C-alpha positions in Angstrom: 131.8 86.9 122.0 131.7 84.2 119.3 128.8 82.5 121.0 126.9 85.8 121.2 127.6 86.4 117.5 126.2 82.9 116.7 123.1 83.5 118.8 122.4 86.8 117.1 123.0 85.3 113.6 120.7 82.3 114.4 118.0 84.6 115.8 118.0 86.7 112.6 117.8 83.6 110.4 115.2 81.8 112.6 113.1 85.0 112.7 113.4 85.4 108.9 112.3 81.7 108.4 109.4 82.2 110.7 108.3 85.4 108.9 108.5 83.7 105.5 106.5 80.8 106.8 103.8 83.3 107.9 103.8 84.9 104.5 103.4 81.6 102.8 100.6 80.5 105.1 98.8 83.8 104.7 98.9 83.5 100.9 97.5 80.0 101.1 94.7 81.2 103.3 94.1 84.1 100.9 93.7 81.8 98.0 90.6 80.3 99.7 89.1 83.7 99.8 90.1 85.4 96.5 90.7 82.5 94.1 87.8 81.0 92.1 88.9 77.4 92.6 91.9 75.2 93.5 92.3 74.4 89.8 93.0 78.1 89.2 95.8 78.1 91.7 97.2 74.9 90.3 97.2 76.4 86.8 99.1 79.4 88.0 101.5 77.2 89.9 102.2 75.3 86.6 102.7 78.6 84.8 105.2 79.6 87.5 107.1 76.4 87.0 107.1 76.9 83.2 108.4 80.4 83.7 111.2 79.1 85.9 112.1 76.4 83.3 112.1 78.9 80.4 114.5 81.2 82.4 116.7 78.2 83.1 116.7 77.4 79.4 117.4 81.1 78.6 120.5 81.0 80.9 121.9 78.0 79.0 121.2 79.7 75.7 122.8 83.0 76.7 125.8 81.3 78.3 127.9 82.5 81.2 128.7 86.0 80.0 127.6 88.4 82.7 127.3 91.2 80.2 124.7 89.2 78.1 122.9 88.1 81.3 122.5 91.7 82.5 121.4 92.8 79.0 118.7 90.1 79.0 117.5 91.1 82.4 117.5 94.8 81.4 115.7 94.2 78.1 112.9 92.1 79.6 112.5 94.3 82.7 112.5 97.5 80.7 110.2 96.3 77.9 107.5 95.1 80.3 107.5 98.2 82.4 107.8 100.7 79.6 104.9 99.0 77.8 102.7 99.2 80.8 103.7 102.9 81.4 103.0 103.9 77.8 99.8 101.9 77.1 98.1 102.0 80.5 97.4 105.7 80.7 96.6 106.2 84.4 96.2 109.6 86.0 97.5 110.4 89.5 95.0 110.5 92.3 94.9 110.9 96.1 98.5 111.6 97.5 100.0 111.1 94.1 97.9 114.0 92.8 98.9 116.2 95.7 102.6 115.7 95.0 102.3 115.8 91.2 100.3 119.1 91.2 102.8 120.6 93.8 105.7 119.6 91.4 104.0 121.3 88.5 103.4 124.5 90.6 107.0 124.4 91.7 108.3 124.5 88.1 106.3 127.7 87.7 107.8 129.2 90.9 104.5 128.8 92.8 105.1 127.8 96.4 101.5 128.1 97.6 101.3 124.3 97.9 103.7 124.4 100.8 100.9 125.7 103.0 98.4 123.1 102.0 97.3 120.8 104.8 98.9 117.8 103.2 102.4 119.4 103.3 101.8 120.9 106.7 101.3 117.3 108.0 103.7 115.4 105.8 106.6 117.8 104.8 108.9 114.8 104.4 107.2 114.3 101.0 108.9 117.6 99.7 112.1 115.9 98.4 110.0 113.8 96.1 108.1 116.9 94.9 111.4 118.5 94.1 112.5 115.5 92.1 109.3 115.4 90.1 109.5 119.1 89.5 113.0 118.7 88.1 111.9 115.9 85.7 108.8 117.8 84.7 110.8 121.0 84.1 113.1 119.1 81.7 110.5 117.1 79.8 107.1 118.7 80.5 105.3 115.4 80.5 103.7 113.1 83.0 104.9 110.2 80.8 108.5 111.2 81.5 107.9 110.7 85.2 106.5 107.2 84.5 109.4 106.3 82.2 111.8 107.5 85.0 110.0 105.0 87.2 110.9 102.3 84.6 114.6 103.2 84.8 114.7 103.1 88.6 112.8 99.8 88.6 115.1 98.3 86.0 118.0 99.5 88.2 116.6 97.7 91.2 116.1 94.6 89.1 119.8 94.7 88.1 120.8 95.2 91.7 119.0 92.0 92.6 121.4 90.2 90.3 124.5 92.1 91.4 123.8 91.7 95.1 122.9 88.0 94.7 126.1 87.5 92.7 128.2 88.5 95.7 127.4 85.1 97.3 125.9 82.8 94.8 126.2 81.6 91.2 125.5 83.6 88.0 122.7 81.2 87.1 121.0 81.5 90.5 121.3 85.3 90.4 120.0 85.4 86.8 117.0 83.3 87.8 116.1 85.6 90.7 116.5 88.8 88.6 114.7 87.5 85.6 111.7 86.2 87.6 111.5 89.6 89.3 111.4 91.2 85.9 108.1 89.3 85.3 106.7 90.1 88.8 103.2 91.4 88.1 102.9 93.4 91.3 106.1 95.4 90.5 104.9 96.0 86.9 101.5 97.2 88.0 103.2 99.9 90.1 105.0 101.3 87.0 102.4 104.0 86.2 101.9 105.1 89.7 103.6 108.4 90.5 104.9 107.0 93.8 108.1 107.7 95.6 108.7 104.0 96.1 110.6 103.4 92.9 113.3 106.0 93.3 113.6 105.4 97.0 114.0 101.6 96.6 116.6 102.0 93.9 118.8 104.2 96.0 118.4 102.0 99.1 119.4 98.9 97.2 122.2 100.7 95.5 123.5 101.8 98.9 123.4 98.2 100.1 125.3 97.1 97.1 128.0 99.7 97.5 128.4 98.8 101.2 128.5 95.1 100.5 130.9 95.3 97.6 133.9 95.8 99.9 134.7 96.9 103.4 136.3 100.4 103.2 135.6 103.9 104.6 134.8 105.1 101.1 132.3 102.4 100.3 130.7 102.8 103.7 130.4 106.6 103.2 129.0 106.2 99.7 126.6 103.5 100.6 125.3 105.4 103.6 124.8 108.5 101.5 122.9 106.5 98.9 120.6 104.9 101.5 120.1 108.4 103.0 119.0 109.7 99.6 116.6 106.8 99.4 115.3 107.8 102.8 114.7 111.4 101.7 112.5 110.1 98.9 110.6 107.8 101.2 111.3 107.2 104.9 111.8 103.4 104.8 115.6 103.3 104.6 115.9 103.2 108.4 115.2 99.5 108.1 118.1 99.0 105.7 120.6 101.0 107.8 119.5 99.1 110.9 120.2 95.9 109.0 123.6 97.1 108.1 124.4 97.8 111.7 123.0 94.5 112.9 125.1 92.5 110.4 128.2 94.5 111.3 127.6 93.7 115.0 127.3 90.0 114.3 130.4 89.9 112.2 132.4 92.0 114.7 131.4 89.8 117.6 132.5 86.7 115.7 136.2 87.7 115.9 136.5 91.1 117.7 140.3 91.2 117.5 140.3 90.7 113.7 137.2 92.7 112.9 137.6 95.9 114.8 136.8 97.9 111.6 133.3 96.3 111.1 131.6 98.6 113.6 133.7 101.5 112.4 132.6 101.1 108.8 129.0 100.7 109.9 129.3 103.8 112.0 130.5 105.7 108.9 127.5 104.4 106.9 125.2 105.5 109.7 126.8 108.9 110.1 126.6 109.6 106.3 123.0 108.4 106.3 122.1 110.9 109.1 124.4 113.6 107.6 122.6 113.7 104.3 119.3 114.3 106.1 120.7 117.2 108.0 122.3 118.7 104.9 119.0 118.5 103.1 117.2 120.0 106.0 119.6 122.9 106.2 119.3 123.6 102.4 115.5 123.6 102.2 115.2 125.8 105.2 117.6 128.3 103.7 115.7 128.4 100.4 112.2 128.6 102.0 111.0 125.1 101.2 110.4 124.0 104.8 108.0 126.3 106.5 106.6 123.4 108.6 109.8 121.4 109.0 111.1 118.4 107.1 109.7 115.4 108.9 106.4 113.7 109.7 104.4 116.2 111.8 101.9 113.6 112.9 103.8 110.3 113.4 101.0 108.9 115.7 98.6 108.8 112.8 100.2 105.7 111.2 99.6 103.8 114.5 96.1 105.1 115.0 95.2 103.8 111.6 97.4 100.7 111.6 96.0 99.3 114.9 92.3 100.0 114.1 90.6 96.5 114.2 87.5 97.8 112.3 89.6 98.4 109.2 92.3 95.8 109.8 94.9 98.5 109.7 94.0 99.9 106.3 93.5 103.6 105.6 90.5 105.2 107.2 89.6 108.7 108.4 87.4 107.7 111.4 89.9 109.3 113.8 91.0 112.0 111.3 90.5 114.7 113.9 93.9 113.8 115.5 95.6 115.2 112.4 94.6 118.7 113.3 95.7 118.7 117.0 98.7 121.0 116.9 99.9 120.4 120.5 102.2 117.3 120.2 101.8 116.2 123.8 98.0 116.4 123.7 98.0 114.6 120.3 100.1 111.8 121.7 97.8 111.4 124.6 94.8 111.3 122.3 96.5 108.7 120.1 97.2 106.5 123.2 93.6 106.9 124.4 92.2 105.9 120.9 94.5 102.9 120.6 94.0 101.6 124.1 90.3 101.5 123.4 90.7 99.3 120.4 91.2 95.9 122.2 89.5 94.3 125.2 92.1 91.5 125.6 95.4 90.3 124.4 93.7 87.5 122.6 91.7 90.0 120.6 94.9 91.9 119.8 96.7 88.7 118.7 93.7 87.8 116.5 93.8 91.2 114.9 97.5 91.0 114.1 97.1 87.6 112.4 94.2 89.0 110.4 96.3 91.9 109.4 99.1 89.7 108.2 96.7 87.6 106.1 95.2 90.8 104.5 98.6 92.5 103.9 100.5 89.6 102.5 97.8 87.1 101.4 95.6 89.6 99.6 96.0 90.5 95.9 97.4 93.9 95.0 94.9 96.7 94.6 94.9 97.1 90.9 92.4 99.9 91.1 95.3 102.1 92.0 97.3 100.8 89.0 94.4 101.2 86.6 93.1 104.5 88.1 90.6 106.4 86.0 90.3 103.5 83.4 87.0 102.0 82.5 87.7 98.5 83.8 84.6 97.1 82.1 84.8 98.5 78.6 88.6 98.5 78.2 89.7 95.1 77.0 92.8 93.1 77.6 93.3 89.6 76.1 89.7 89.6 75.0 88.2 90.3 78.5 87.3 93.4 80.5 90.5 95.0 82.0 89.2 94.6 85.5 88.8 90.8 85.1 92.2 90.5 83.5 93.8 92.5 86.3 92.1 90.3 88.8 93.5 87.1 87.3 96.9 88.6 87.1 96.7 89.6 90.7 96.0 86.1 91.8 98.8 84.8 89.6 101.1 87.4 91.3 100.2 85.9 94.8 101.0 82.4 93.5 104.4 83.6 92.3 105.0 85.5 95.5 104.2 82.3 97.5 106.6 80.2 95.4 109.4 82.7 95.7 108.9 83.1 99.4 108.7 79.3 100.0 111.9 78.8 98.2 113.6 81.7 100.0 112.4 80.2 103.3 113.9 76.9 102.5 117.2 78.6 101.7 117.0 80.5 105.0 116.6 77.2 106.9 119.6 75.8 105.0 121.6 78.9 106.0 120.6 78.4 109.6 121.8 74.8 109.5 125.2 75.6 107.9 128.1 76.5 110.1 129.6 78.9 107.6 128.7 82.6 108.0 126.2 83.8 105.5 127.3 86.7 103.3 126.8 90.2 104.8 124.2 91.3 102.1 122.2 88.1 102.7 122.2 88.6 106.4 121.1 92.2 106.0 118.2 91.2 103.7 117.1 88.7 106.3 117.2 91.3 109.1 115.4 93.9 106.9 112.6 91.4 106.2 112.1 90.8 109.9 112.0 94.5 110.8 109.7 95.3 107.9 107.3 92.5 109.0 107.4 93.8 112.6 106.9 97.4 111.7 103.8 96.8 109.6 102.2 94.8 112.3 101.6 98.2 114.0 101.3 100.8 111.3 99.0 101.4 108.3 99.0 98.9 105.5 98.3 99.1 101.8 99.1 96.3 99.3 101.6 98.5 97.5 103.7 99.0 100.7 105.0 95.3 100.5 106.9 96.4 97.3 109.8 97.3 99.6 110.6 93.7 100.6 110.3 92.1 97.1 114.0 92.6 96.3 115.1 91.2 99.7 112.9 88.1 99.1 114.2 87.6 95.6 117.8 88.0 96.8 117.1 85.3 99.4 115.5 83.2 96.7 118.8 83.5 94.7 120.7 82.1 97.7 118.3 79.1 97.8 118.5 78.6 94.1 122.3 78.5 94.3 122.5 76.3 97.4 120.0 73.6 96.1 121.4 73.8 92.6 124.9 73.1 93.8 123.6 70.3 96.0 121.9 68.7 92.9 125.2 69.1 91.0 127.2 67.4 93.8 124.7 64.5 93.9 125.1 64.0 90.1 128.8 64.0 90.4 128.8 61.4 93.2 126.4 59.3 91.2 128.7 59.5 88.2 131.7 58.4 90.3 129.9 55.5 91.8 128.8 54.3 88.3 132.3 54.5 87.0 
């Protein structure tokens, strides 16, 4: 049993190291396409180092008080995001408009939107509509929804610190949380009326509650929180799967001493599933689920995500499949379309690598973030807003590359150590692997990678703590020798 536990643990850590290596390589290859010159990348790399050193200096200035450290993270994270939400006045478009307009109608008692094609196909978006309607009813402002985004984003930022602190030093946790506070990609999503912010917060909060201690109550509460996150956006299955995988690894290590590991994971899984069925029962009773509560065309994500002509990005070439009501016939059509995409395994493998390069190595799509702004005439730092956003997006990929590389180094170190990694670290590594695998096959958009940023920064914190402690030990040894 112990050997099997070790094999599973090493598989997770090795897979996570490999995934991170692919992320880093894809970013470097992306620089050759998107960056103006190697000097531009070098400049941004220097700025990333300066940011790291300033945060290190800030930690020394603040001291070891956790309250002050959390206040600093909160202040920086909130100011940057609130400023973006207030001063970059974007308007919702595409799916965001569908959900926002439905929320406004819901506040007026109008349920006609339930019969729109969008909600016939994707009724799983209804919980987010209900949430937006509640906020709009209270404040009557689109700005309130954006400021609520800020609060959930700050909450996620603080959870990076709290989760990291479970297994590493306060300094390493502070560095990870504070660097994330400056993450351009996260900041640019502030004004977007997306369900990603509230979903990610509840998912990470659920992980923290589960990781805080092993008990039936924490497992129940954590599973419920992850389930709420899943209602807002159906990505939490990755997190709950990570919880189960980590529990299995820990159980197999010493089955006689850890019989409760799987029991607690089972409680978390049951509460995660239970909240979904409770929600389903309620909305059916009140008439908010005329077409169900789930994804009524799950094949669509694969039809789009495996399209080599678009490298898995959104496209309506095969949009007719959305309107096939017979599920068996629709699945058959999806298989027929997908099977015609590739002539050989080599072509399929080449497509997957190209998709990885595009998804992780490409800059974020700032046209979403700056929707309806005049990117030429609006100025930022003395240059057109579009140009400024482009430079920031390249800087973001440099920061992402640096954080990922450091996280990968930490993962390799965890692989080499005999000591078990902390449960939350192992879960983050597993979630990263599953996320990477899932998006090899389904539709990609740059903003979708937002989900794995906290996991990467938590893994970065582990590396910062491990290599920081190694440096301290070397200094102490040197001091003893000199004496």
